[in-house]
C-alpha positions in Angstrom: -28.7 15.7 14.6 -25.5 17.1 14.9 -23.6 14.2 16.1 -25.4 11.5 13.7 -22.9 14.2 11.3 -19.7 14.2 13.1 -20.3 10.3 13.3 -21.1 10.0 9.3 -18.3 12.2 8.9 -16.2 10.7 10.9 -16.6 7.0 8.7 -15.6 9.0 5.5 -12.7 10.1 7.1 -10.0 7.2 7.1 -6.6 8.2 8.1 -4.2 5.5 6.7 -2.6 3.6 9.3 1.3 2.3 9.2 1.2 -0.5 11.2 -2.4 -2.0 9.6 -1.3 -1.6 6.5 2.4 -3.8 7.4 0.2 -6.8 8.5 -1.5 -6.6 6.2 1.0 -6.1 4.0 2.9 -9.7 4.9 -0.5 -12.1 3.9 -1.3 -10.5 0.8 2.2 -9.3 -0.5 4.9 -10.3 1.2 5.5 -13.3 -0.4 6.5 -11.2 -3.6 7.7 -8.3 -2.1 10.6 -8.2 -0.5 10.8 -5.0 2.4 14.0 -5.6 4.2 16.8 -6.3 1.3 16.8 -5.1 -2.6 16.4 -8.7 -3.1 14.0 -9.3 -6.0 11.8 -12.1 -5.7 8.8 -12.8 -8.0 8.0 -8.9 -7.7 10.6 -6.7 -7.0 12.1 -5.0 -3.5 10.5 -2.1 -2.0 12.8 -1.1 -0.1 13.3 2.7 -0.8 10.1 3.8 -0.7 10.7 6.0 1.9 13.1 7.7 0.1 10.8 8.2 -3.5 12.5 5.6 -5.4 11.8 1.7 -6.2 15.5 -0.3 -7.3 15.6 -0.6 -10.8 14.5 3.6 -10.7 10.6 3.7 -10.6 9.2 6.8 -8.6 7.4 5.7 -5.3 4.7 7.9 -4.4 1.7 7.0 -2.6 -0.2 7.7 -6.1 2.5 5.4 -8.4 2.2 3.1 -5.5 -1.4 2.8 -5.2 -1.7 2.3 -8.8 0.3 -0.7 -8.7 -1.7 -2.3 -6.2 -5.1 -1.2 -8.2 -4.3 -2.3 -11.7 -1.4 -4.9 -10.9 0.4 -5.3 -13.9 3.6 -7.1 -14.5 2.9 -9.9 -13.6 1.2 -8.4 -10.4 -2.3 -8.9 -9.6 -5.1 -6.9 -9.8 -6.3 -6.2 -5.4 -8.9 -3.3 -6.9 -11.5 -5.4 -5.7 -9.8 -7.0 -3.0 -9.4 -5.1 -0.7 -11.2 -2.0 0.4 -10.1 1.5 -0.3 -9.2 1.6 3.6 -6.9 -1.2 3.2 -5.3 -0.4 0.0 -4.6 2.9 1.9 -3.5 1.0 4.5 -0.4 -0.7 2.8 0.5 2.2 0.7 0.6 4.2 4.1 3.6 0.7 5.4 5.0 0.6 2.7 5.3 4.9 2.3 7.9 3.5 5.3 10.4 1.4 4.0 
């Protein structure tokens, strides 16, 4: 019984994976968002997120990035239902390395 509880808890806890987030970002987000430069594509560059600020002065925190992914806005589509919670966390973890 204990092993079952441990496995059930482990399934609920997801350690965000920046490498998985990068791969997913390249597929879902990379067309619109630059990561290596401050270049504005369809959407703003995300370079500088690890320093807490995005080009244009927008705050880059886990919560603000996740909120933007979930709610979209400013021309960005809503990804709330298009990505799993784990996928969103992986993307946030990657963005916070930029």
